[in-house]
C-alpha positions in Angstrom: -25.8 -40.5 -14.9 -28.5 -41.9 -16.8 -28.3 -40.3 -20.1 -32.0 -39.2 -19.9 -31.4 -37.3 -17.0 -28.5 -35.4 -18.4 -30.3 -34.8 -21.6 -32.9 -33.0 -19.6 -30.5 -31.2 -17.5 -28.6 -29.9 -20.7 -31.8 -28.8 -22.1 -32.6 -26.4 -18.9 -29.0 -25.5 -18.4 -29.0 -21.6 -19.0 -26.4 -21.3 -21.7 -28.5 -23.9 -23.6 -31.9 -22.9 -22.8 -31.4 -19.3 -23.4 -29.6 -19.7 -26.8 -32.3 -21.9 -28.4 -30.0 -25.3 -28.2 -31.9 -28.4 -27.6 -30.6 -32.0 -27.0 -33.2 -34.1 -29.1 -31.6 -37.4 -28.3 -28.8 -39.0 -26.1 -28.7 -42.4 -26.4 -28.4 -44.5 -23.2 -24.9 -46.0 -23.9 -23.4 -42.2 -24.7 -22.5 -43.2 -28.4 -25.0 -40.7 -30.0 -26.3 -37.5 -29.6 -28.5 -35.2 -31.7 -28.7 -31.5 -31.1 -30.6 -28.7 -32.6 -30.5 -25.1 -32.6 -33.7 -23.2 -33.4 -33.7 -19.4 -34.6 -34.8 -17.0 -32.0 -34.8 -13.2 -32.2 -31.9 -13.4 -29.5 -29.5 -15.8 -31.4 -29.7 -14.0 -34.8 -26.9 -12.0 -35.8 -26.8 -8.5 -37.7 -28.0 -10.1 -40.9 -30.2 -12.2 -39.4 -28.7 -15.5 -39.5 -27.6 -17.8 -36.7 -24.9 -16.2 -34.4 -21.7 -18.0 -34.9 -21.2 -18.3 -31.1 -24.3 -20.1 -30.9 -23.5 -22.6 -33.8 -20.2 -23.4 -32.2 -22.0 -23.5 -28.4 -24.4 -26.3 -30.1 -21.4 -28.5 -30.2 -19.1 -27.4 -27.7 -19.3 -30.2 -25.0 -20.6 -33.3 -27.0 -17.7 -35.5 -28.0 -16.0 -34.5 -24.5 -19.2 -36.0 -22.9 -19.7 -38.9 -24.8 -16.0 -39.9 -24.6 -16.0 -39.0 -20.8 -19.0 -41.2 -20.2 -18.1 -44.1 -22.7 -14.6 -44.4 -21.0 -15.6 -44.3 -17.6 -14.2 -42.7 -14.3 -10.8 -44.3 -15.1 -10.0 -41.6 -17.7 -9.6 -37.9 -17.8 -11.0 -36.3 -20.9 -10.9 -32.7 -21.6 -11.7 -30.3 -24.4 -8.0 -29.4 -26.1 -8.9 -27.7 -28.9 -11.5 -26.2 -31.3 -12.2 -24.8 -34.8 -15.1 -24.0 -36.7 -15.7 -23.2 -40.6 -18.7 -21.0 -41.7 -19.9 -22.5 -45.0 -23.2 -21.0 -45.6 -25.6 -18.9 -43.6 -27.6 -20.8 -41.1 -31.4 -19.8 -41.0 -34.0 -21.9 -39.3 -33.5 -24.8 -37.2 -30.0 -26.4 -37.8 -28.8 -29.8 -36.5 -25.6 -31.6 -35.5 -25.3 -35.2 -35.0 -22.4 -36.9 -33.0 -21.5 -40.4 -33.3 -18.8 -42.0 -31.0 -18.0 -45.6 -32.7 -16.5 -48.4 -30.6 -13.2 -48.7 -32.9 -12.6 -44.8 -31.7 -12.9 -45.9 -28.1 -10.6 -48.9 -28.8 -8.1 -46.6 -30.1 -8.3 -44.3 -27.2 -7.8 -46.9 -24.7 -4.9 -48.6 -26.6 -3.1 -45.0 -27.1 -3.5 -44.4 -23.1 -2.8 -47.9 -21.8 0.8 -46.9 -20.7 0.0 -43.5 -19.2 0.5 -41.6 -22.5 -2.2 -38.8 -23.4 -4.0 -39.2 -26.5 -5.1 -36.2 -28.6 -7.8 -36.9 -31.1 -9.7 -34.7 -33.6 -13.4 -35.1 -34.0 -15.3 -33.7 -36.8 -19.1 -32.6 -36.8 -21.2 -30.7 -39.8 -24.0 -28.5 -38.6 -26.9 -28.8 -41.4 -30.0 -26.9 -42.1 -33.4 -28.2 -42.6 -32.7 -29.1 -46.3 -29.3 -30.9 -45.4 -27.0 -28.3 -46.4 -23.8 -28.0 -44.5 -23.9 -24.4 -42.5 -20.6 -25.1 -40.6 -18.0 -27.5 -39.9 -16.9 -27.7 -36.3 -13.5 -29.6 -35.1 -12.9 -30.4 -31.5 -9.5 -32.0 -30.2 -9.9 -34.0 -27.2 -7.3 -34.7 -24.6 -7.7 -38.2 -22.9 -5.2 -39.9 -20.4 -5.8 -42.8 -18.2 -5.6 -42.0 -14.2 -2.7 -42.9 -12.7 -4.6 -45.0 -10.0 -6.0 -47.0 -12.6 -2.7 -47.2 -14.6 -0.9 -48.8 -11.8 -4.0 -51.0 -11.0 -3.4 -52.6 -14.4 0.2 -52.7 -14.9 0.5 -56.5 -13.9 -2.3 -57.8 -16.3 
């Protein structure tokens, strides 16, 4: 799927649309995404800052999507675990940036070449308009090469 089509689809997806989450960039090669969470009356918590669930949701699918699209259909890619550390209250529009480096993809390919699974953590900082860190999110991906593709490359 073209990245531009996926970006528009994510922006219209009800969990993002109604939470104020907006994907502002998704590179054509699926190596970079930029997401923002806009403050809305319905995504504020009791004390008037961003609801923690919305902060986590704005980061939730992106490492998996970037890895899945970059590695291709020969791989299973799943979210395995996630954690969030709240650093300071989030107000206004907050941002998260995701950059999937080629050396990380090479690492995943090498780790899964013989059929083993790879578990890898990815870290993301959510920042406010001033560049201050609001939260740190960790996501762990499960990556495994599909059996049909392992067998097809066994003789190489």
